C-alpha positions as CSV (number, residue, x, y, z in Angstrom):
1,M,36.1,-1.0,-6.8
2,H,36.5,-3.0,-9.9
3,K,34.1,-2.2,-12.7
4,L,32.9,-6.1,-12.6
5,S,32.4,-6.1,-9.2
6,L,30.4,-2.8,-8.8
7,L,28.3,-3.9,-12.0
8,A,27.7,-6.9,-9.6
9,A,26.6,-5.0,-6.8
10,L,24.5,-3.2,-8.9
11,L,22.2,-6.0,-10.2
12,L,22.1,-7.6,-7.1
13,V,20.6,-4.5,-5.1
14,L,18.3,-4.0,-8.5
15,T,17.2,-7.9,-7.8
16,V,17.0,-7.3,-4.0
17,G,15.1,-4.2,-4.9
18,A,12.1,-6.0,-6.6
19,T,11.3,-7.3,-3.1
20,V,12.3,-4.6,-0.3
21,S,11.5,-0.8,-0.5
22,G,12.7,2.1,-3.3
23,D,14.1,3.5,0.1
24,L,15.9,0.6,1.3
25,A,17.0,0.0,-2.6
26,S,17.9,3.1,-3.5
27,S,20.1,3.2,0.2
28,A,21.8,-0.4,-0.7
29,L,22.7,0.9,-4.4
30,Q,24.9,3.7,-3.1
31,T,27.2,2.1,-1.4
32,P,29.0,1.0,-4.4
33,L,28.2,4.1,-6.2
34,V,30.3,6.4,-3.3
35,G,33.0,3.4,-2.3
36,K,35.8,5.5,-4.0
37,I,35.3,8.3,-1.5
38,P,37.9,8.1,1.2
39,P,36.2,8.9,4.4
40,R,36.8,12.1,6.6
41,S,39.6,12.1,8.9
42,Q,39.1,12.9,12.4
43,G,40.9,16.1,13.0
44,A,40.4,17.0,9.4
45,P,40.5,20.6,9.0
46,T,36.6,22.4,8.9
47,G,35.6,24.3,5.8
48,T,36.0,27.6,7.8
49,E,39.6,26.5,8.2
50,I,40.3,25.6,4.8
51,L,39.1,29.0,3.4
52,Q,40.6,30.9,6.6
53,S,44.6,28.9,5.9
54,T,44.0,28.9,1.7
55,A,43.6,33.3,2.1
56,D,46.8,34.6,1.1
57,M,47.4,32.1,-1.8
58,P,47.5,32.7,-5.3
59,L,44.9,30.9,-7.2
60,A,46.5,28.1,-8.4
61,A,48.0,26.8,-5.4
62,R,44.7,27.8,-3.2
63,D,43.4,25.5,-6.2
64,K,45.7,22.4,-5.5
65,A,45.1,23.1,-2.0
66,L,41.4,22.7,-2.4
67,L,42.2,19.5,-4.7
68,E,44.3,17.6,-2.0
69,Q,42.0,18.0,0.7
70,L,38.7,16.9,-1.3
71,E,40.9,14.2,-2.7
72,A,41.9,13.1,1.1
73,G,38.3,12.9,1.8
74,N,37.3,15.9,3.4
75,V,34.1,16.1,2.3
76,P,31.0,16.3,4.1
77,L,28.9,12.8,4.9
78,L,25.9,15.0,3.6
79,L,27.5,15.3,-0.3
80,R,27.6,10.8,-0.3
81,Q,23.9,9.9,0.2
82,L,23.5,10.2,-3.7
83,E,19.7,11.0,-5.3
84,S,18.8,9.6,-8.3
85,V,17.1,11.6,-11.5
86,E,15.5,9.8,-14.1
87,L,15.5,10.9,-17.8
88,S,13.9,9.8,-20.7
89,G,12.7,10.4,-24.3
90,E,14.1,10.5,-27.7
91,S,16.9,8.9,-29.3
92,A,18.1,8.3,-32.2
93,M,16.2,5.2,-32.5
94,G,13.1,7.2,-31.6
95,R,11.3,6.7,-28.2
96,G,14.1,6.5,-25.6
97,P,14.8,4.0,-22.7
98,T,14.6,5.6,-18.9
99,V,18.2,6.3,-17.9
100,T,18.3,6.8,-14.2
101,I,22.0,8.7,-12.7
102,W,22.7,9.5,-9.8
103,V,23.9,13.2,-8.6
104,M,25.2,14.6,-5.0
105,P,22.5,16.7,-3.3
106,D,24.7,19.9,-3.6
107,Y,27.2,21.2,-5.4
108,L,31.0,19.7,-3.8
109,A,32.2,21.2,-0.4
110,V,34.9,20.9,1.9
111,G,34.9,20.6,5.8
112,S,32.5,19.0,7.7
113,D,28.1,18.4,8.0
114,E,28.5,20.8,10.9
115,D,31.1,23.4,8.6
116,Y,31.5,23.1,5.0
117,V,32.1,25.4,1.8
118,R,31.2,24.5,-1.8
119,V,34.3,25.4,-3.3
120,P,34.1,26.5,-6.9
121,L,37.8,24.6,-9.1
122,S,39.4,24.9,-12.2
123,L,38.2,22.5,-14.7
124,H,42.0,20.7,-13.9
125,S,41.0,20.5,-10.2
126,A,37.3,20.0,-11.1
127,T,37.8,16.4,-13.6
128,S,40.8,15.4,-11.0
129,V,38.3,15.0,-8.2
130,A,35.5,13.4,-10.4
131,R,38.0,10.7,-11.5
132,R,39.4,10.5,-8.3
133,F,36.0,9.8,-6.7
134,G,34.7,7.5,-10.1
135,F,32.4,10.6,-11.1
136,I,31.6,12.8,-14.1
137,L,30.4,16.3,-14.8
138,P,27.3,16.8,-15.9
139,T,25.5,17.7,-19.3
140,C,23.4,20.7,-19.5
141,K,20.9,18.3,-20.1
142,I,21.5,16.6,-16.9
143,V,21.8,20.1,-15.0
144,N,18.6,21.1,-16.3
145,A,17.0,17.5,-15.2
146,I,18.4,18.4,-12.2
147,Y,16.6,21.0,-11.5
148,A,13.8,19.7,-12.9
149,R,14.3,16.6,-9.9
150,S,15.1,19.0,-7.2
151,E,13.0,19.0,-4.2
152,L,14.5,22.9,-3.1
153,R,15.2,25.2,-5.9
154,L,16.9,28.5,-4.5
155,G,16.9,31.5,-6.4
156,P,20.2,32.9,-7.2
157,Q,22.5,35.0,-5.0
158,T,23.8,37.2,-7.2
159,M,27.2,39.5,-5.9
160,K,28.6,43.0,-7.3
161,P,30.9,41.7,-10.4
162,G,34.7,42.3,-10.4
163,P,38.6,41.1,-9.5
164,Q,37.1,40.1,-6.1
165,M,34.6,37.4,-7.7
166,T,37.5,34.7,-7.3
167,S,38.6,35.6,-3.6
168,N,38.3,33.4,-0.4
169,A,35.8,36.5,1.3
170,Y,33.4,36.0,-1.7
171,F,33.4,32.2,-1.5
172,Q,32.5,32.4,2.1
173,E,30.2,35.1,1.8
174,H,27.9,33.6,-1.2
175,N,28.4,29.6,0.7
176,R,26.6,31.8,3.5
177,R,23.7,33.5,1.5
178,I,22.8,29.9,0.7
179,D,23.4,28.7,3.8
180,E,20.6,31.4,5.0
181,Q,17.8,30.3,2.5
182,L,18.3,26.4,3.4
183,E,17.5,27.4,7.2
184,G,14.4,25.3,8.0
185,H,14.5,22.9,5.6
186,P,16.0,18.8,6.0
187,L,19.7,18.9,4.5
188,D,19.4,16.0,2.6
189,L,17.2,17.2,0.3
190,L,18.2,17.8,-4.0
191,I,19.0,21.3,-4.0
192,A,19.6,23.3,-7.3
193,G,19.6,26.5,-8.5
194,H,22.0,28.2,-6.5
195,K,25.4,28.1,-8.8
196,K,26.1,28.0,-12.6
197,D,27.5,24.6,-13.3
198,L,30.5,23.4,-15.1
199,V,29.6,21.1,-17.3
200,L,30.8,18.4,-20.3
201,T,30.7,19.6,-23.7
202,N,31.6,19.1,-27.5
203,R,32.5,22.7,-27.4
204,L,36.0,22.1,-25.2
205,A,37.4,19.5,-27.9
206,K,36.9,22.9,-30.1
207,K,38.2,25.1,-27.6
208,P,41.1,23.6,-25.2
209,G,42.4,25.0,-22.4
210,K,38.9,26.6,-22.1
211,V,36.1,25.9,-18.7
212,A,32.3,25.1,-19.6
213,I,29.7,26.6,-17.2
214,Y,25.6,26.6,-17.6
215,G,23.1,27.0,-15.8
216,W,22.2,29.2,-12.1
217,H,18.5,28.5,-12.6
218,R,16.1,31.8,-11.8
219,L,13.2,30.4,-9.8
220,D,10.9,30.4,-13.6
221,G,13.4,27.8,-14.5
222,R,15.6,30.2,-16.8
223,P,19.3,29.7,-16.6
224,I,21.3,33.1,-16.0
225,Q,24.4,31.2,-17.6
226,P,23.5,29.5,-21.0
227,L,26.7,27.6,-22.6
228,S,29.5,29.6,-22.1
229,T,33.7,28.2,-22.6
230,L,34.6,32.3,-22.3
231,H,36.7,31.4,-19.3
232,H,40.0,29.7,-19.2
233,A,40.2,26.6,-17.5
234,G,41.7,28.0,-14.8
235,Y,39.0,30.7,-14.1
236,A,36.5,29.6,-10.9
237,D,34.5,32.4,-9.4
238,Y,32.3,32.6,-6.7
239,S,29.2,31.2,-9.2
240,H,30.5,28.2,-10.4
241,G,29.7,24.6,-8.7
242,V,30.9,21.4,-8.9
243,R,27.9,18.5,-8.9
244,L,29.2,15.7,-9.4
245,V,27.1,12.7,-11.7
246,S,28.2,8.9,-10.9
247,A,29.4,7.5,-13.9
248,T,27.0,4.4,-13.9
249,V,24.1,5.2,-15.3
250,L,20.8,2.9,-15.3
251,I,18.9,2.5,-18.6
252,D,16.2,0.3,-18.5
253,G,17.4,-1.2,-15.2
254,E,20.5,-2.5,-16.9
255,P,23.9,-0.4,-15.6
256,R,26.3,1.2,-18.1
257,S,29.0,3.3,-18.2
258,I,27.6,6.9,-18.4
259,Y,31.0,7.2,-21.2
260,E,29.1,4.6,-23.5
261,V,26.3,6.5,-23.2
262,L,27.6,9.7,-24.0
263,E,29.9,8.6,-26.8
264,D,27.1,6.4,-28.3
265,P,25.1,8.2,-31.1
266,Q,22.0,5.7,-30.7
267,L,22.4,6.8,-26.7
268,A,23.7,10.0,-26.3
269,D,20.2,12.3,-27.0
270,L,18.9,10.6,-23.6
271,L,21.8,12.7,-21.9
272,S,22.8,15.6,-23.8
273,D,21.6,18.1,-26.0
274,E,24.2,18.1,-28.8
275,G,24.3,14.5,-29.2
276,A,26.9,12.2,-28.8
277,I,30.3,13.4,-26.8
278,P,32.4,11.5,-28.9
279,E,35.6,12.4,-26.6
280,A,34.1,12.9,-23.0
281,R,36.8,10.4,-21.9
282,R,39.4,12.4,-23.1
283,L,38.0,15.8,-21.9
284,M,37.4,14.0,-18.3
285,G,41.1,13.3,-18.5
286,L,40.9,9.3,-18.7
């Protein structure tokens, strides 16, 4: 969907939303935001089948195979039901406006609603699928806001460190442990705390070839993982997750590009703890 038609759709929903329930307006608003995600094909492999078929691949080949599945729309429907998160506070101009963002309710996964697996990705694949879908990676501040807004907070499930951390077996076992935590809860909740996030940060501009990770909040709200650029951009282990944030946001009800906000020194503090991220577009591969 072109930018102008997307903004028109957003403005239409905002107008309609003044006379209908908030739930209905929110539901209608999501249509343009997820419109770039292809429909899942009948007969597409399940999450378990994908992990089985890629188990013996070199890491780079597996990452490419996962990216191909995701970009083809092999994504569970539940991830297409976005959740709104509001941030407000101080900006460079003083008291900041309210910013509304939309995020996937869980980390990116491949497969069906009945059989999906949350898959860690390299930075290249994470930014590729984000661009394909019209989304962006979160900042650390956004990660914290998602955790604060989440309807269900899961305690981190740590596993024994070692080279096996990047294996499909670890991916599947960690996914199983998360699903076990979710038993008895509705699947349409915004959940957080169960993965480290790949994040957008100015550090990536200073350290090309690296990936930035942050989060994995304990139940007391403290993250296990401080912002780190230790790993190379191709690295992905079981603890990593890709939470996608819509590239369109609302500022006091007005639709804006999230890139414009992140690159604007007057507004960036609303979404970033490190001020403006002037190379946000380039870091996302745009």
